[in-house]
C-alpha angles and dihedrals in degrees: 000000000000121000091246093055092047093051091048091051092050090048092052091049091052090049093050094046096077089047091052091049092050091047090053090050093050089049090051092051091049092050091051091048088051090054095251116143110227127208110273094225091050090050091052092048095048092046091049093047091052097036091238131146129220090252090054090048090052092048092047091051090052090047092051091049089051092048092048090052091048091050091050089052090048093049093045094076099055098074089044098055094088090049090049090057091052092047092050090050093050091048090051091050092048092049091049091050090049092050090050091049092046092050091050091048092051091046091053099040101038095078089042092055090048091051092046090054090049090052091048090053091049090048090051092050090047091053091048091048091048091051093047093047091051094046095045097052109126096200099106095188091053092047091049091050091049093050092047094051091044091054091048090049093052091051092048092048091050090050091048091050091053092050092046089053091052091048092050091048093052092047089053092050090051091054092046095049091046090054092047091050090053097050103037115101092205121091094207093055091044090055091048093051092047090049089052090050090055091049092048090051091050092051091043091055090052092048092050091048091050092045095058097070090049091050090049090049090053091053092048093049092047091053092046091049091051091052092050092044091053088057092048090053094056111107 
């Protein structure tokens, strides 16, 4: 071998040596990142060859793990791109269908809403006219009769409301005592609850019987008031 060739070969080896050292270091970092435990002597040799410390090795392993994660996240989208196109198309179709449905809904309901508002306005004017007709009646005897019956009706309705409240209360107590009688493990308590249920039922029957005349009176007064009001509303 000529001297020139020998020198060139030596030069190439010197040039490749740093690359070989760096490659060994990268391989070490990759093994650590993969969870593989390297030989301690080899670690020391590779670190010395590359003038690296253990802290730098640790940081480089963390960096590689981070870069691998980033690459996995980057690569994750590629197989999903075709699905994304399909999803976008379906969303577009659904939105178009919704817009069509919404337009049809508005077309059908818009005149109905308008008509409903017209009816509300007519109802309001009718109520105002009814009130004014009733208040402007000049038949004093008829007005006095109306006010008298209205007062009696209010009293009867108030009395009915009080009795209804008592009935509702007793019905609630009956349910509560029945439930308590079913769940209590004590015979004495069970007997007491059942006795209370009987008493509530007795009182409830009396309340319902007493409430009927009041309810009937309310109906009679309402009918009488309607008859008088019809007369008040005559022009």
